[in-house]
N, CA, C and O atoms as a DFTB+ gen file, in Angstrom:
688 C
 N C O
     1  1      83.699     120.927     108.959
     2  2      83.317     122.265     109.377
     3  2      81.823     122.465     109.184
     4  3      81.252     122.066     108.169
     5  1      81.217     123.074     110.152
     6  2      79.817     123.439     109.999
     7  2      79.743     124.491     108.897
     8  3      80.408     125.523     108.993
     9  1      78.944     124.254     107.845
    10  2      78.922     125.190     106.718
    11  2      78.400     126.587     107.070
    12  3      78.684     127.548     106.355
    13  1      77.652     126.706     108.147
    14  2      77.120     128.019     108.528
    15  2      78.058     128.765     109.469
    16  3      78.287     129.962     109.291
    17  1      78.603     128.074     110.468
    18  2      79.431     128.747     111.478
    19  2      80.927     128.622     111.211
    20  3      81.723     129.372     111.777
    21  1      81.317     127.674     110.348
    22  2      82.730     127.362     110.064
    23  2      83.469     126.891     111.316
    24  3      84.690     127.018     111.401
    25  1      82.739     126.355     112.276
    26  2      83.353     125.759     113.461
    27  2      83.506     124.270     113.200
    28  3      82.581     123.620     112.714
    29  1      84.692     123.723     113.528
    30  2      84.946     122.308     113.281
    31  2      84.060     121.458     114.189
    32  3      84.038     121.630     115.408
    33  1      83.333     120.539     113.559
    34  2      82.429     119.654     114.294
    35  2      83.129     118.371     114.723
    36  3      82.800     117.791     115.757
    37  1      84.092     117.936     113.924
    38  2      84.798     116.691     114.199
    39  2      86.101     116.732     113.410
    40  3      86.198     117.436     112.405
    41  1      87.082     115.995     113.853
    42  2      88.335     115.937     113.124
    43  2      89.439     115.325     113.957
    44  3      89.313     115.172     115.172
    45  1      90.529     114.976     113.280
    46  2      91.635     114.349     113.992
    47  2      92.494     115.370     114.739
    48  3      93.321     114.979     115.563
    49  1      92.323     116.646     114.479
    50  2      92.964     117.691     115.286
    51  2      91.966     118.083     116.372
    52  3      91.320     119.130     116.313
    53  1      91.867     117.215     117.350
    54  2      90.799     117.279     118.360
    55  2      90.736     118.634     119.078
    56  3      89.651     119.063     119.470
    57  1      91.873     119.313     119.258
    58  2      91.872     120.575     119.988
    59  2      91.125     121.687     119.228
    60  3      90.784     122.711     119.820
    61  1      90.871     121.496     117.940
    62  2      90.133     122.487     117.164
    63  2      88.627     122.226     117.117
    64  3      87.866     123.083     116.667
    65  1      88.193     121.057     117.574
    66  2      86.768     120.733     117.552
    67  2      86.029     121.696     118.486
    68  3      86.352     121.810     119.668
    69  1      85.029     122.387     117.924
    70  2      84.244     123.351     118.694
    71  2      84.893     124.717     118.824
    72  3      84.313     125.612     119.438
    73  1      86.072     124.902     118.266
    74  2      86.837     126.146     118.386
    75  2      86.458     127.092     117.253
    76  3      86.391     126.674     116.097
    77  1      86.211     128.353     117.565
    78  2      85.867     129.351     116.554
    79  2      87.155     129.991     116.038
    80  3      87.575     131.044     116.518
    81  1      87.766     129.349     115.068
    82  2      89.041     129.789     114.518
    83  2      88.922     131.155     113.849
    84  3      89.799     132.002     114.019
    85  1      87.857     131.378     113.098
    86  2      87.707     132.645     112.374
    87  2      87.607     133.821     113.346
    88  3      88.282     134.833     113.157
    89  1      86.782     133.701     114.375
    90  2      86.650     134.782     115.359
    91  2      87.970     135.036     116.068
    92  3      88.336     136.185     116.318
    93  1      88.686     133.965     116.393
    94  2      89.973     134.107     117.070
    95  2      90.986     134.804     116.167
    96  3      91.722     135.682     116.619
    97  1      91.027     134.415     114.889
    98  2      91.941     135.072     113.952
    99  2      91.597     136.553     113.781
   100  3      92.489     137.400     113.775
   101  1      90.311     136.864     113.643
   102  2      89.901     138.275     113.513
   103  2      90.359     139.086     114.713
   104  3      90.864     140.200     114.573
   105  1      90.175     138.504     115.906
   106  2      90.559     139.196     117.141
   107  2      92.068     139.388     117.207
   108  3      92.545     140.487     117.491
   109  1      92.820     138.324     116.947
   110  2      94.288     138.391     117.044
   111  2      94.885     139.299     115.974
   112  3      95.851     140.019     116.230
   113  1      94.302     139.262     114.763
   114  2      94.818     140.073     113.660
   115  2      94.234     141.485     113.653
   116  3      94.667     142.346     112.887
   117  1      93.242     141.708     114.518
   118  2      92.557     142.995     114.590
   119  2      92.127     143.457     113.196
   120  3      92.498     144.535     112.731
   121  1      91.330     142.600     112.546
   122  2      90.898     142.879     111.179
   123  2      89.436     142.508     110.974
   124  3      88.889     141.641     111.656
   125  1      88.833     143.181     110.027
   126  2      87.490     142.819     109.581
   127  2      87.547     142.206     108.195
   128  3      86.514     141.946     107.577
   129  1      88.764     141.975     107.707
   130  2      88.952     141.351     106.402
   131  2      88.276     139.980     106.421
   132  3      88.406     139.238     107.395
   133  1      87.556     139.639     105.350
   134  2      86.903     138.321     105.328
   135  2      87.924     137.187     105.482
   136  3      88.971     137.179     104.834
   137  1      87.600     136.254     106.335
   138  2      88.427     135.066     106.561
   139  2      87.544     133.860     106.264
   140  3      86.412     133.773     106.739
   141  1      88.067     132.944     105.485
   142  2      87.306     131.767     105.085
   143  2      87.996     130.534     105.647
   144  3      89.222     130.437     105.603
   145  1      87.230     129.600     106.169
   146  2      87.762     128.322     106.647
   147  2      87.134     127.209     105.820
   148  3      85.957     127.275     105.465
   149  1      87.926     126.191     105.518
   150  2      87.437     125.073     104.720
   151  2      88.278     123.844     105.059
   152  3      89.420     123.972     105.499
   153  1      87.724     122.680     104.859
   154  2      88.400     121.411     105.066
   155  2      89.646     121.322     104.172
   156  3      89.589     121.662     102.990
   157  1      90.764     120.867     104.738
   158  2      92.023     120.826     103.984
   159  2      91.962     119.902     102.771
   160  3      92.532     120.222     101.728
   161  1      91.288     118.772     102.888
   162  2      91.187     117.854     101.747
   163  2      90.340     118.467     100.625
   164  3      90.613     118.243      99.446
   165  1      89.320     119.235     100.994
   166  2      88.527     119.942      99.986
   167  2      89.387     120.951      99.234
   168  3      89.320     121.043      98.009
   169  1      90.198     121.711      99.979
   170  2      91.046     122.718      99.345
   171  2      92.142     122.074      98.498
   172  3      92.484     122.588      97.432
   173  1      92.688     120.966      98.958
   174  2      93.669     120.227      98.156
   175  2      93.049     119.810      96.829
   176  3      93.660     119.979      95.774
   177  1      91.844     119.269      96.881
   178  2      91.171     118.795      95.671
   179  2      90.864     119.958      94.732
   180  3      91.056     119.846      93.521
   181  1      90.393     121.062      95.278
   182  2      90.123     122.241      94.462
   183  2      91.398     122.749      93.796
   184  3      91.387     123.096      92.615
   185  1      92.495     122.795      94.551
   186  2      93.776     123.264      93.993
   187  2      94.266     122.345      92.879
   188  3      94.741     122.820      91.847
   189  1      94.154     121.048      93.078
   190  2      94.569     120.101      92.034
   191  2      93.691     120.219      90.797
   192  3      94.181     120.146      89.670
   193  1      92.390     120.402      91.010
   194  2      91.466     120.530      89.882
   195  2      91.753     121.800      89.084
   196  3      91.719     121.789      87.853
   197  1      92.035     122.881      89.786
   198  2      92.201     124.180      89.152
   199  2      93.595     124.386      88.570
   200  3      93.735     124.898      87.459
   201  1      94.625     123.989      89.313
   202  2      95.974     124.319      88.865
   203  2      96.956     123.176      88.834
   204  3      98.113     123.377      88.464
   205  1      96.539     121.986      89.210
   206  2      97.443     120.834      89.248
   207  2      97.105     119.842      88.162
   208  3      97.163     120.157      86.973
   209  1      96.752     118.641      88.578
   210  2      96.426     117.572      87.627
   211  2      95.256     117.959      86.729
   212  3      95.232     117.591      85.554
   213  1      94.290     118.693      87.264
   214  2      93.149     119.120      86.472
   215  2      93.528     120.083      85.356
   216  3      92.929     120.070      84.281
   217  1      94.532     120.920      85.624
   218  2      95.020     121.842      84.588
   219  2      95.630     121.062      83.432
   220  3      95.387     121.380      82.268
   221  1      96.418     120.046      83.747
   222  2      97.004     119.193      82.707
   223  2      95.907     118.447      81.947
   224  3      95.948     118.343      80.722
   225  1      94.938     117.937      82.680
   226  2      93.820     117.231      82.053
   227  2      93.083     118.170      81.098
   228  3      92.720     117.795      79.983
   229  1      92.874     119.389      81.563
   230  2      92.189     120.388      80.743
   231  2      92.949     120.649      79.446
   232  3      92.340     120.754      78.381
   233  1      94.268     120.752      79.526
   234  2      95.090     121.036      78.344
   235  2      95.111     119.864      77.367
   236  3      94.988     120.056      76.157
   237  1      95.268     118.650      77.896
   238  2      95.441     117.484      77.027
   239  2      94.132     116.880      76.535
   240  3      94.086     116.296      75.452
   241  1      93.081     117.014      77.314
   242  2      91.787     116.424      76.938
   243  2      90.763     117.477      76.541
   244  3      89.643     117.152      76.147
   245  1      91.163     118.757      76.651
   246  2      90.296     119.860      76.282
   247  2      88.985     119.841      77.082
   248  3      87.903     120.061      76.540
   249  1      89.119     119.570      78.392
   250  2      87.972     119.584      79.298
   251  2      88.172     120.747      80.268
   252  3      89.059     120.688      81.119
   253  1      87.366     121.799      80.157
   254  2      87.543     122.958      81.039
   255  2      87.371     122.593      82.515
   256  3      86.675     121.638      82.863
   257  1      88.016     123.371      83.359
   258  2      87.946     123.208      84.811
   259  2      86.501     123.059      85.282
   260  3      86.203     122.189      86.100
   261  1      85.617     123.889      84.780
   262  2      84.218     123.890      85.218
   263  2      83.464     122.624      84.822
   264  3      82.400     122.347      85.375
   265  1      83.999     121.848      83.870
   266  2      83.330     120.624      83.416
   267  2      83.923     119.357      84.044
   268  3      83.449     118.252      83.779
   269  1      84.939     119.516      84.860
   270  2      85.595     118.350      85.449
   271  2      84.889     117.891      86.722
   272  3      84.296     118.686      87.451
   273  1      84.971     116.600      86.963
   274  2      84.541     116.001      88.225
   275  2      85.810     115.431      88.838
   276  3      86.449     114.553      88.258
   277  1      86.173     115.935      90.016
   278  2      87.471     115.597      90.605
   279  2      87.284     115.069      92.027
   280  3      86.592     115.675      92.844
   281  1      87.906     113.942      92.300
   282  2      87.951     113.381      93.643
   283  2      89.407     113.406      94.085
   284  3      90.291     112.965      93.350
   285  1      89.656     113.918      95.279
   286  2      91.009     113.946      95.832
   287  2      91.046     113.205      97.149
   288  3      90.105     113.272      97.940
   289  1      92.138     112.498      97.380
   290  2      92.328     111.752      98.628
   291  2      93.630     112.221      99.263
   292  3      94.654     112.328      98.587
   293  1      93.590     112.498     100.558
   294  2      94.800     112.879     101.288
   295  2      95.136     111.796     102.306
   296  3      94.267     111.288     103.016
   297  1      96.402     111.462     102.354
   298  2      96.927     110.528     103.358
   299  2      97.962     111.300     104.158
   300  3      99.070     111.544     103.679
   301  1      97.606     111.677     105.360
   302  2      98.494     112.461     106.206
   303  2      98.214     112.136     107.658
   304  3      98.168     110.967     108.041
   305  1      98.028     113.166     108.465
   306  2      97.674     112.961     109.868
   307  2      96.428     112.102     109.958
   308  3      96.295     111.256     110.843
   309  1      95.523     112.334     109.028
   310  2      94.307     111.532     108.894
   311  2      94.199     111.055     107.462
   312  3      95.171     111.089     106.707
   313  1      93.004     110.610     107.093
   314  2      92.702     110.246     105.708
   315  2      91.502     111.098     105.318
   316  3      90.438     111.016     105.932
   317  1      91.689     111.915     104.293
   318  2      90.630     112.828     103.907
   319  2      90.264     112.688     102.448
   320  3      90.944     112.019     101.670
   321  1      89.178     113.334     102.104
   322  2      88.739     113.329     100.720
   323  2      88.044     114.622     100.378
   324  3      87.443     115.277     101.229
   325  1      88.140     114.973      99.113
   326  2      87.458     116.154      98.620
   327  2      86.801     115.833      97.296
   328  3      87.221     114.915      96.591
   329  1      85.767     116.590      96.957
   330  2      85.037     116.378      95.714
   331  2      84.735     117.741      95.109
   332  3      84.136     118.600      95.756
   333  1      85.155     117.932      93.857
   334  2      84.916     119.181      93.151
   335  2      84.157     118.864      91.872
   336  3      84.561     118.002      91.093
   337  1      83.063     119.565      91.668
   338  2      82.283     119.420      90.453
   339  2      81.809     120.800      90.011
   340  3      81.421     121.629      90.835
   341  1      81.846     121.034      88.713
   342  2      81.468     122.332      88.145
   343  2      82.285     123.468      88.772
   344  3      81.791     124.584      88.927
   345  1      83.539     123.171      89.129
   346  2      84.426     124.181      89.684
   347  2      84.186     124.534      91.132
   348  3      84.778     125.484      91.644
   349  1      83.322     123.779      91.806
   350  2      82.990     124.090      93.195
   351  2      83.148     122.866      94.088
   352  3      82.953     121.727      93.663
   353  1      83.504     123.138      95.331
   354  2      83.637     122.087      96.335
   355  2      82.251     121.606      96.741
   356  3      81.359     122.415      97.000
   357  1      82.070     120.290      96.798
   358  2      80.856     119.715      97.354
   359  2      81.138     119.445      98.833
   360  3      81.926     118.560      99.168
   361  1      80.501     120.198      99.699
   362  2      80.734     120.050     101.139
   363  2      79.710     119.168     101.824
   364  3      79.952     118.668     102.923
   365  1      78.573     118.974     101.188
   366  2      77.515     118.181     101.805
   367  2      76.618     119.043     102.670
   368  3      76.935     120.199     102.948
   369  1      75.500     118.481     103.094
   370  2      74.490     119.214     103.856
   371  2      75.026     119.761     105.172
   372  3      74.668     120.865     105.580
   373  1      75.888     118.986     105.838
   374  2      76.411     119.463     107.127
   375  2      77.928     119.612     107.118
   376  3      78.558     119.612     108.176
   377  1      78.523     119.741     105.922
   378  2      79.957     119.995     105.812
   379  2      80.825     118.758     105.890
   380  3      82.046     118.874     106.003
   381  1      80.237     117.581     105.834
   382  2      81.004     116.348     106.039
   383  2      81.112     115.464     104.806
   384  3      81.401     114.274     104.932
   385  1      80.886     116.013     103.620
   386  2      80.992     115.189     102.414
   387  2      82.422     114.654     102.264
   388  3      83.394     115.347     102.563
   389  1      82.520     113.455     101.813
   390  2      83.771     112.749     101.555
   391  2      84.671     112.590     102.789
   392  3      85.891     112.705     102.679
   393  1      84.094     112.336     103.925
   394  2      84.880     111.962     105.106
   395  2      85.262     110.490     104.935
   396  3      84.852     109.629     105.713
   397  1      86.052     110.229     103.903
   398  2      86.363     108.863     103.489
   399  2      87.265     108.119     104.467
   400  3      87.364     106.893     104.411
   401  1      87.913     108.843     105.350
   402  2      88.729     108.194     106.363
   403  2      87.917     107.321     107.297
   404  3      88.469     106.529     108.061
   405  1      86.600     107.472     107.232
   406  2      85.731     106.704     108.119
   407  2      84.960     105.619     107.382
   408  3      83.952     105.113     107.876
   409  1      85.440     105.269     106.203
   410  2      84.970     104.054     105.536
   411  2      85.584     102.894     106.313
   412  3      86.788     102.882     106.568
   413  1      84.769     101.934     106.684
   414  2      85.262     100.803     107.480
   415  2      85.977      99.808     106.564
   416  3      85.385      99.261     105.634
   417  1      87.255      99.591     106.849
   418  2      88.052      98.608     106.116
   419  2      88.059      97.249     106.814
   420  3      88.110      96.205     106.163
   421  1      88.008      97.276     108.132
   422  2      88.075      96.039     108.925
   423  2      86.999      96.087     110.004
   424  3      87.175      96.737     111.034
   425  1      85.883      95.397     109.767
   426  2      84.806      95.364     110.763
   427  2      85.361      94.860     112.092
   428  3      86.044      93.837     112.149
   429  1      85.053      95.597     113.159
   430  2      85.535      95.222     114.490
   431  2      87.016      95.506     114.683
   432  3      87.613      95.022     115.644
   433  1      87.620      96.282     113.787
   434  2      89.058      96.568     113.845
   435  2      89.417      97.660     114.839
   436  3      88.746      97.851     115.853
   437  1      90.499      98.374     114.520
   438  2      91.020      99.420     115.406
   439  2      89.939     100.447     115.751
   440  3      89.139     100.837     114.902
   441  1      89.935     100.877     117.020
   442  2      88.980     101.890     117.481
   443  2      89.381     103.246     116.908
   444  3      90.556     103.615     116.911
   445  1      88.390     103.974     116.420
   446  2      88.611     105.297     115.833
   447  2      88.014     106.360     116.756
   448  3      87.065     106.086     117.491
   449  1      88.567     107.567     116.717
   450  2      88.042     108.664     117.532
   451  2      86.596     109.012     117.183
   452  3      85.900     109.635     117.985
   453  1      86.137     108.614     115.987
   454  2      84.759     108.920     115.575
   455  2      83.749     108.009     116.270
   456  3      82.544     108.255     116.201
   457  1      84.231     106.960     116.939
   458  2      83.345     106.033     117.632
   459  2      83.178     104.693     116.923
   460  3      82.714     103.723     117.522
   461  1      83.557     104.641     115.643
   462  2      83.474     103.381     114.903
   463  2      84.744     102.556     115.156
   464  3      85.675     102.996     115.832
   465  1      84.743     101.372     114.600
   466  2      85.930     100.526     114.624
   467  2      86.286     100.141     113.199
   468  3      85.407      99.899     112.372
   469  1      87.589     100.085     112.914
   470  2      88.072      99.619     111.626
   471  2      88.127     100.665     110.528
   472  3      88.279     100.316     109.358
   473  1      88.007     101.940     110.876
   474  2      88.043     103.007     109.873
   475  2      89.364     103.017     109.112
   476  3      90.416     102.682     109.658
   477  1      89.288     103.404     107.850
   478  2      90.491     103.514     107.009
   479  2      91.549     104.377     107.687
   480  3      92.739     104.073     107.606
   481  1      91.133     105.435     108.346
   482  2      92.063     106.352     109.000
   483  2      92.920     105.654     110.058
   484  3      94.065     106.044     110.286
   485  1      92.371     104.627     110.701
   486  2      93.132     103.932     111.748
   487  2      94.148     102.950     111.177
   488  3      94.919     102.347     111.923
   489  1      94.150     102.788     109.851
   490  2      95.095     101.892     109.183
   491  2      96.005     102.619     108.195
   492  3      97.154     102.219     108.008
   493  1      95.505     103.683     107.561
   494  2      96.227     104.281     106.431
   495  2      96.870     105.631     106.713
   496  3      97.709     106.078     105.931
   497  1      96.507     106.288     107.797
   498  2      97.062     107.618     108.078
   499  2      98.497     107.521     108.584
   500  3      98.939     106.473     109.057
   501  1      99.206     108.628     108.475
   502  2     100.550     108.706     109.047
   503  2     100.517     108.479     110.545
   504  3     101.427     107.872     111.109
   505  1      99.467     108.967     111.188
   506  2      99.297     108.761     112.629
   507  2      99.207     107.273     112.947
   508  3      99.822     106.802     113.903
   509  1      98.442     106.534     112.147
   510  2      98.303     105.085     112.363
   511  2      99.633     104.376     112.163
   512  3      99.991     103.492     112.942
   513  1     100.365     104.757     111.125
   514  2     101.668     104.135     110.863
   515  2     102.605     104.403     112.029
   516  3     103.287     103.491     112.497
   517  1     102.648     105.648     112.506
   518  2     103.562     106.003     113.587
   519  2     103.183     105.389     114.927
   520  3     104.011     105.343     115.837
   521  1     101.932     104.910     115.068
   522  2     101.571     104.164     116.278
   523  2     102.234     102.792     116.260
   524  3     102.519     102.210     117.307
   525  1     102.472     102.287     115.058
   526  2     103.143     100.997     114.908
   527  2     104.648     101.160     115.087
   528  3     105.289     100.417     115.830
   529  1     105.198     102.160     114.379
   530  2     106.635     102.378     114.408
   531  2     106.936     103.728     113.758
   532  3     106.259     104.126     112.810
   533  1     107.937     104.421     114.260
   534  2     108.354     105.676     113.642
   535  2     108.613     105.431     112.157
   536  3     109.321     104.493     111.794
   537  1     108.039     106.275     111.301
   538  2     108.109     106.036     109.856
   539  2     109.539     106.047     109.318
   540  3     109.834     105.339     108.355
   541  1     110.425     106.829     109.913
   542  2     111.826     106.833     109.469
   543  2     112.464     105.473     109.751
   544  3     113.161     104.919     108.902
   545  1     112.223     104.945     110.939
   546  2     112.749     103.627     111.311
   547  2     112.120     102.557     110.419
   548  3     112.798     101.632     109.972
   549  1     110.834     102.691     110.170
   550  2     110.124     101.747     109.313
   551  2     110.804     101.645     107.949
   552  3     111.050     100.544     107.457
   553  1     111.108     102.788     107.341
   554  2     111.744     102.794     106.021
   555  2     113.161     102.222     106.068
   556  3     113.582     101.517     105.150
   557  1     113.886     102.524     107.128
   558  2     115.246     101.974     107.281
   559  2     115.202     100.450     107.394
   560  3     115.987      99.754     106.749
   561  1     114.283      99.932     108.214
   562  2     114.178      98.487     108.390
   563  2     113.688      97.803     107.116
   564  3     114.096      96.683     106.812
   565  1     112.818      98.475     106.378
   566  2     112.354      97.921     105.104
   567  2     113.521      97.817     104.125
   568  3     113.656      96.819     103.417
   569  1     114.360      98.847     104.086
   570  2     115.528      98.834     103.196
   571  2     116.496      97.710     103.569
   572  3     117.215      97.188     102.717
   573  1     116.505      97.346     104.849
   574  2     117.361      96.246     105.319
   575  2     116.715      94.880     105.104
   576  3     117.341      93.849     105.347
   577  1     115.463      94.874     104.650
   578  2     114.778      93.618     104.371
   579  2     114.133      92.968     105.576
   580  3     113.870      91.766     105.555
   581  1     113.871      93.735     106.634
   582  2     113.229      93.198     107.827
   583  2     111.875      92.598     107.452
   584  3     111.004      93.299     106.938
   585  1     111.700      91.303     107.708
   586  2     110.497      90.594     107.247
   587  2     109.218      91.104     107.909
   588  3     108.178      91.166     107.254
   589  1     109.270      91.472     109.198
   590  2     108.075      91.991     109.875
   591  2     107.640      93.325     109.258
   592  3     106.452      93.568     109.047
   593  1     108.617      94.175     108.977
   594  2     108.317      95.480     108.391
   595  2     107.823      95.310     106.958
   596  3     106.887      95.993     106.542
   597  1     108.435      94.416     106.210
   598  2     107.982      94.178     104.843
   599  2     106.551      93.639     104.833
   600  3     105.766      93.989     103.951
   601  1     106.206      92.798     105.796
   602  2     104.828      92.298     105.896
   603  2     103.868      93.435     106.240
   604  3     102.765      93.514     105.700
   605  1     104.303      94.319     107.148
   606  2     103.495      95.488     107.495
   607  2     103.222      96.320     106.246
   608  3     102.101      96.782     106.036
   609  1     104.244      96.509     105.419
   610  2     104.093      97.309     104.202
   611  2     103.191      96.615     103.176
   612  3     102.438      97.277     102.461
   613  1     103.267      95.302     103.107
   614  2     102.373      94.545     102.215
   615  2     100.925      94.711     102.681
   616  3     100.030      94.958     101.872
   617  1     100.706      94.575     103.986
   618  2      99.358      94.741     104.540
   619  2      98.837      96.160     104.299
   620  3      97.668      96.352     103.963
   621  1      99.720      97.151     104.475
   622  2      99.339      98.543     104.225
   623  2      98.911      98.710     102.769
   624  3      97.873      99.307     102.483
   625  1      99.709      98.184     101.863
   626  2      99.401      98.302     100.433
   627  2      98.052      97.647     100.115
   628  3      97.255      98.202      99.358
   629  1      97.800      96.484     100.684
   630  2      96.523      95.804     100.444
   631  2      95.341      96.622     100.972
   632  3      94.302      96.711     100.319
   633  1      95.508      97.221     102.164
   634  2      94.457      98.087     102.710
   635  2      94.251      99.317     101.825
   636  3      93.116      99.732     101.589
   637  1      95.342      99.896     101.338
   638  2      95.240     101.070     100.479
   639  2      94.547     100.734      99.160
   640  3      93.707     101.497      98.683
   641  1      94.896      99.601      98.580
   642  2      94.240      99.173      97.335
   643  2      92.746      98.958      97.569
   644  3      91.927      99.386      96.756
   645  1      92.387      98.306      98.662
   646  2      90.969      98.089      98.973
   647  2      90.253      99.425      99.134
   648  3      89.161      99.618      98.600
   649  1      90.868     100.342      99.866
   650  2      90.298     101.667     100.106
   651  2      90.091     102.425      98.792
   652  3      89.009     102.957      98.540
   653  1      91.124     102.471      97.965
   654  2      91.022     103.196      96.691
   655  2      90.029     102.540      95.736
   656  3      89.386     103.222      94.939
   657  1      89.906     101.224      95.817
   658  2      88.913     100.514      94.989
   659  2      87.498     100.906      95.397
   660  3      86.625     101.063      94.544
   661  1      87.274     101.062      96.684
   662  2      85.963     101.507      97.171
   663  2      85.667     102.911      96.652
   664  3      84.567     103.175      96.165
   665  1      86.636     103.805      96.754
   666  2      86.462     105.182      96.277
   667  2      86.185     105.180      94.776
   668  3      85.284     105.875      94.305
   669  1      86.962     104.398      94.026
   670  2      86.770     104.310      92.576
   671  2      85.370     103.812      92.248
   672  3      84.710     104.351      91.359
   673  1      84.917     102.793      92.955
   674  2      83.588     102.240      92.684
   675  2      82.477     103.240      93.026
   676  3      81.417     103.229      92.399
   677  1      82.718     104.092      94.006
   678  2      81.720     105.098      94.356
   679  2      81.581     106.175      93.289
   680  3      80.485     106.688      93.062
   681  1      82.698     106.522      92.626
   682  2      82.683     107.689      91.741
   683  2      82.869     107.387      90.276
   684  3      82.707     108.281      89.445
   685  1      83.205     106.158      89.929
   686  2      83.476     105.877      88.519
   687  2      82.347     105.010      87.951
   688  3      82.375     104.655      86.773
């Protein structure tokens, strides 16, 4: 999201790119009530820091929310990331901080909507998995011991470990 206009500049929900969601909501709801838009992975990370894993960390390690440094990763339609420090979301200069789904895992690999090839999102997202096979069928075949599906799952796990290792090395 553009930090000034809150208009989506890029994303895997392509129909929202360039769309003024806040203005549309104000018009449809006929309200002047403040409406805030933010990246879903950023909000997930903030919620976990404030009331989820971060709350438990705060209780057990006696580290207040405002003193925590939290990185969150989402694996869903896309692959996202959020970063919270001093109780606030780090959005970056142009709203694109922690777009970790575009870390290249395989040079020259799968084409991504961002224009690069081999992005983590093209291997680790639910969308990427479902391009290979419906996830329900995938799990059923894995339970049956299908060797092709089990190999797919091994490859997925290896890509995920590589991806998380990169994230860990960046922040730890």
